[in-house]
C-alpha positions in Angstrom: 54.4 97.0 3.3 53.3 99.7 5.7 54.3 102.5 3.4 55.0 105.7 5.2 53.6 104.6 8.5 56.0 103.7 11.2 55.5 100.3 12.9 54.9 100.4 16.7 55.5 97.0 18.2 55.2 96.9 22.0 54.9 94.3 24.8 54.4 94.5 28.6 56.3 93.5 31.7 54.0 91.4 33.8 56.6 90.6 36.5 54.7 92.7 39.1 51.6 90.5 38.5 52.6 86.9 39.1 49.1 85.9 40.1 47.2 87.7 37.3 43.8 86.4 36.3 42.1 87.5 33.0 38.4 86.8 32.9 36.1 87.1 29.9 32.4 87.3 30.7 29.5 87.5 28.4 25.7 87.8 28.4 23.6 86.7 25.5 19.9 87.6 24.8 18.1 84.3 24.2 14.6 85.7 23.9 13.4 89.3 23.4 12.5 89.9 27.0 16.2 89.2 27.8 17.1 92.5 26.2 15.8 94.4 29.4 17.8 92.0 31.6 21.0 92.6 29.6 20.6 96.4 29.6 19.9 96.4 33.4 23.0 94.4 34.2 25.2 96.6 32.0 24.3 99.7 34.0 24.9 97.8 37.3 28.2 96.5 36.2 29.5 99.9 35.2 28.5 101.3 38.6 30.4 98.5 40.3 33.5 98.9 38.2 33.4 102.6 38.9 33.9 101.8 42.7 37.3 100.3 41.7 37.0 96.9 43.6 40.2 95.9 45.3 42.3 93.8 42.9 40.5 94.9 39.6 43.3 96.2 37.4 41.4 96.9 34.2 37.9 96.5 32.7 37.0 96.5 29.0 33.6 96.1 27.3 33.3 93.8 24.2 30.5 93.3 21.7 30.5 89.7 20.6 27.6 89.9 18.3 24.6 92.1 17.4 22.3 89.3 16.5 21.7 87.6 18.7 22.8 90.4 21.0 25.8 89.1 23.0 28.0 91.6 24.9 30.6 91.1 27.5 33.8 92.3 29.1 37.3 91.4 29.8 38.7 92.0 33.3 42.2 91.8 34.6 42.5 90.9 38.3 45.6 91.1 40.4 44.9 87.6 41.8 42.2 85.0 42.1 41.6 85.8 45.8 40.6 89.4 44.9 38.3 88.1 42.1 36.8 85.5 44.4 36.2 88.1 47.2 34.5 90.4 44.8 32.3 87.7 43.4 31.1 86.8 46.9 30.4 90.4 48.0 27.7 92.8 47.2 26.5 93.8 44.7 27.9 90.9 42.7 26.5 88.3 45.1 22.9 89.7 44.7 23.2 89.8 40.9 24.4 86.2 40.7 21.7 84.9 43.1 19.0 86.6 41.0 20.4 85.5 37.7 20.7 81.8 38.8 17.2 81.8 40.2 15.8 83.4 37.0 18.0 84.3 34.0 15.1 86.2 32.5 15.7 85.4 28.8 19.5 85.5 28.9 22.5 83.3 29.0 25.8 84.0 30.7 29.3 82.6 30.6 32.8 83.3 31.9 36.2 81.9 31.1 39.1 82.6 33.4 42.8 82.3 32.5 45.4 82.3 35.2 49.0 83.4 34.6 50.3 80.3 36.2 48.4 78.2 33.7 45.1 77.2 35.2 41.9 77.8 33.3 38.2 77.4 34.1 34.8 78.3 32.7 31.1 78.1 33.3 28.2 78.5 30.9 24.6 79.1 31.9 21.8 78.9 29.4 24.2 79.4 26.5 22.6 77.6 23.5 25.5 77.6 21.1 28.8 75.9 21.7 31.5 78.5 22.2 34.8 78.9 24.0 36.1 75.7 25.6 32.9 73.9 24.8 33.9 73.9 21.1 36.6 71.3 21.8 36.4 70.0 25.4 33.9 67.6 26.9 30.9 69.4 28.4 29.6 68.4 31.9 27.2 69.9 34.4 28.8 72.4 36.8 28.1 70.4 40.0 30.1 68.5 42.6 33.8 69.2 42.1 33.0 71.3 39.1 30.6 73.6 41.0 33.0 76.4 42.2 35.4 78.4 40.2 38.2 77.5 42.7 37.6 73.8 42.2 37.3 74.0 38.4 40.6 75.8 38.2 42.3 73.3 40.4 43.2 75.9 43.0 43.9 74.8 46.5 42.4 76.3 49.7 39.0 76.4 51.3 36.1 76.9 49.0 33.9 79.8 50.2 30.2 79.3 50.7 28.5 79.4 47.4 26.3 82.4 46.4 23.5 80.0 45.6 23.8 76.5 47.1 24.3 73.6 44.7 21.3 71.8 46.2 19.1 74.8 45.2 20.3 74.8 41.5 20.2 71.1 41.1 17.2 70.4 43.5 15.8 67.9 41.1 19.2 66.2 40.3 21.0 66.0 43.7 
């Protein structure tokens, strides 16, 4: 029973967003020095969001845990192409390059959910199984699983990667 409080039950009409993509992203402090990395990224992300990138409909911050410190965000994008363009442009491109070359004591992940049904994810230096990794087979993000576009099974040309696969897997390719 809700007592004297009136129930407010709402929904949304997403018909204007047939290509909507929802992305959850997270960064986890793996060692103490990673705290500075996480805090530095937080400020940069807020500045980038404040510029209102084309296609970004909404951005929300999330605290996943305090120990280990693991924070993130949920973003709503008009379509995958807008998200992909943003991820290949500055300043995101520079952040991703620096992170992949040296994560500085942190782990990162994202999971993307497409209104039309596709899903994809990537996990970098994440020690605990979370998200899709709790139930789906885990594999290295290389070859056909290297790019978000390919992991999601999207058609079209795959843009040049921010960091070439050969650089990440230099000892494995």
